[in-house]
N, C-alpha and C positions, 0 to 999 in steps of 0.2 A: 537714687533715681536710676543710675546706670544698671544696677542689679535688677530692678523691676523691668526695665526695657529688655534686658537680655533674657529674662524669664518669659516675657510675653513673646519674644521672637522664637524662642525654643519651642513653645507650644503651638504657635501659629504657623510655623514653617518646619514641620517635622522632616527629618532626612530619610526616614523609612518610607518607601513606596510599596504599597501592597499590590501584588500581581493579581490580575483578574483570574478568576477560576475558569480555566478552559482546558480541554484535552489537547494532546499533541501526538498525532499518529505518525509513527515511523515504521518503515517496512524494509525488510531485507530477505534475501533468499539464497539458496544454494542448489546446484544441480544434484539431485538425489542419486542419479545413476546416468549412464550413457543414454543418448537418444536411440530409439529403435524405430524401425520402419514397420508400420502396421500393415496387415494384409490388404487394406484398402488403398495403400500407396501413401497415405499420410504418415507423418512422423509423430511419435509420442516422446515428449521430453518431460521426464519426471523431475519435479522440483519440491523442495521444502520451503515454505514461505512463513516468515515470522513477522507479526505485527506487535509493536509495543506502544502503549499509551504512556508517553513520557511527560504528560501534562499533569495538572492537579485537579482535574474534574473527570467525571465519567464520560466516555465516548459512546454515543448511541449507535444504532444500527448503521452500517456503512458497507459500501461495495468495493471490491478489489478487482482491478483489471490487469490482466497479463498482456503485455504488448511485445511485438517482435518487429525487427526490421532486417532487410536483406538488400543487397545492392540492386536487385530488380525493382524494388519498391522505394518510393520516396516517403520518408516519415515512418511513423509507427502505425501498425494496423492491429485491431483487436484480435485476440486469439480465442479459441474455444477450449474450455476446461472439459476434458473428457471423463475424468474421474476425480474424486475428492475423498480424502480420508482425514478425519480429525480424531484426536484422542479424547477430546472432551465435548464434542458436539457443538462447538462454538461457531462453526462455519457451515454453510450450505451452498449449493450451486444451482443456478437456473439453466445450466448448459452452456452459457456464454460467460457469465461472471460468477465470482465467488462473493457471498454475502455473509456478514456476521449474523448470528441468530440471537445474540444477546449483547448487552453492554460490555464494554471493556473498561475496567476500573483503572484508576491512576496507578502507574507503576507495574501494571500487569502485562503479561505477554501471552500471546496465543499463536499456535503454529498449526499449519495444515500441510498435507502432501497432496499434490495434484499432478495429473499428467496433462501437459499442454499439447493440444492437437495443432500441428503445423501443416499447412497445405502441401499437397503432393506436387504442386507446380515448382516448388523449390528443388533444385537438382541435388543428387547425392554429392556429398563432399563439400557442400556449400557451408559457409560460415553464417550463422544466424545470431543476431543480437537480441537479448531479452532485457526487459525491465518490468517492474510491477508498480502499480499506483494504488496506494491506500486512499480511501474516500474518493473514489473515482466517480465522475459524472459521465463517463463514456456511454454513448447511446441514449442519453437523457436530454430532454429539452426543457427549457424554462427553469433551470436550476440556478440558485444563487451562486456567486463566485466561489464560495467556500464549499459548495456541494451539500452534503448532509450533516457534516460535523464541523461546526465553527471552531477553529483551533487557535491556539496561541501563536503557532507558526505554520502558515499554509504552504510555505515553499519547500518543505522537506518530506512531501508525501510520496516521492518517487524513490525507488531503490537505485542502487548503482546499476549501470548497464554491464552485462556480462555476455560473453559469446560462447557458442558451442558449435562444433563441426558435425553436420548430419552424416550418418553412416551411408 
């Protein structure tokens, strides 16, 4: 009788929990070169941005926002992507944000290079802080809390914040 009860408990209370199939977008970046001042007075900050899907499901189309802050501003403001280069065509830009053009499969990584346009109102020699957000809802209204891609971990969509001194 004890053996039968143990066998019933083993099958009715399995110790293995299966994780839900969901993507998990993570983003990182590096400054690709020094910032330069554009003839218009704006600054161009070249960056290489990498997005990885660390989850176990395909991530559909999503938007990436570049953000900056400076002591003159409170909080983060959206920046404008002035140019975009990808090796595999997996990203496109609408002039303000970068979008994926196709799904990102589990375990896959995709990288793009962009020049971020920083307002000319920020003075020369100022320190500017940048970060990027994968699956951003910036500029959108009436979006669900998870934006476009429901992930296994929604709290890791921001890159680390890094600084650069403008020339």
